[in-house]
C-alpha positions in Angstrom: 117.6 96.6 107.8 113.8 96.4 107.6 111.4 96.6 110.5 109.2 93.7 111.4 105.7 93.9 109.9 103.1 93.4 112.5 99.3 93.9 112.6 99.7 96.7 115.1 102.1 98.6 112.8 99.7 98.1 109.9 96.8 99.4 112.0 98.7 102.5 113.0 99.6 103.2 109.4 96.0 102.7 108.4 94.8 105.2 111.1 97.5 107.7 110.0 96.1 107.6 106.4 92.5 108.0 107.6 93.5 111.0 109.8 95.6 112.6 107.0 93.0 112.2 104.3 89.5 112.9 105.6 86.7 111.0 103.9 88.9 108.3 102.4 87.9 104.7 102.9 91.2 102.8 103.5 91.6 99.3 104.9 94.6 97.0 105.1 95.2 93.5 106.3 98.4 91.6 107.0 98.4 88.2 105.3 101.0 85.4 105.5 102.0 83.1 102.7 104.3 80.3 103.7 106.2 80.7 100.4 106.2 84.4 100.1 106.2 85.6 103.7 104.1 88.4 105.1 102.3 90.9 102.9 100.1 93.9 103.2 96.8 93.3 101.5 95.0 96.5 100.3 91.3 95.7 101.0 89.8 99.1 100.3 90.9 102.5 99.0 88.0 104.7 98.0 88.8 108.4 97.3 85.7 110.5 96.6 87.5 113.5 95.0 89.4 111.9 92.2 92.0 113.7 90.1 93.3 115.7 93.0 96.4 113.6 93.8 94.9 112.0 97.0 95.1 108.4 95.7 98.6 108.9 94.3 99.7 110.4 97.7 98.2 107.4 99.6 99.8 104.9 97.3 103.2 106.5 97.6 102.9 106.3 101.4 101.7 102.7 101.3 104.6 101.7 99.0 107.1 103.5 101.3 105.6 101.7 104.3 105.8 98.3 102.6 109.4 99.0 101.5 110.4 99.9 105.1 109.0 96.5 106.3 110.2 94.5 103.3 106.6 93.5 102.6 104.9 92.7 99.3 101.6 94.5 98.6 98.7 92.6 97.1 95.3 93.9 95.9 92.4 93.2 93.6 91.2 96.3 91.7 87.5 96.9 91.8 85.4 98.1 88.9 82.2 100.2 88.5 80.2 97.0 88.2 81.3 96.1 91.8 79.3 99.2 92.9 82.3 100.5 94.9 84.7 101.8 92.3 84.4 105.1 90.5 86.3 104.0 87.4 87.0 101.0 85.3 89.2 98.1 86.4 91.5 98.6 83.4 92.1 102.2 84.4 92.8 101.1 88.0 95.3 98.5 86.8 97.1 101.2 84.8 97.1 103.4 87.9 98.6 100.7 90.1 101.3 99.8 87.5 102.6 103.3 88.0 103.7 102.1 91.4 105.4 99.0 90.1 102.5 96.6 90.6 102.3 93.6 88.2 99.6 91.1 87.5 100.3 88.0 89.6 100.1 85.2 87.0 99.9 82.6 89.8 96.6 84.0 91.2 95.0 85.8 88.3 91.4 84.7 87.9 91.5 81.8 90.4 87.9 82.0 91.2 86.5 85.4 90.4 88.4 86.3 87.2 89.6 89.5 88.9 93.3 90.0 88.5 95.5 90.0 91.6 98.2 92.7 91.5 101.3 92.5 93.5 104.2 94.8 94.3 107.5 93.5 95.6 109.3 95.7 98.1 112.1 97.9 97.0 114.9 97.4 99.5 
């Protein structure tokens, strides 16, 4: 049985990631969709030292957290042109697909043209 997803649990998990990975910018938010239920929205993940497995480790932990709470994860990948990403949006989409994220056809390009990626919980 899954644990209830609450804002407090998400904040504790977020704090855990920040303490475990010094210098990483990481921000989550709990969102609620009447059709889909609660979800964890990944707002920011910025890892300065790429290619060292830090981003992969954080994403594994985030996926395990979401699975324990039977929550979907949603995100919009940034790109270099957003002035916050260190790589291309296409490369980030490939990275997230390694964690079973898919492009949400219902939300892709609604206003910004930026794809929305979602990952269903593995229960």
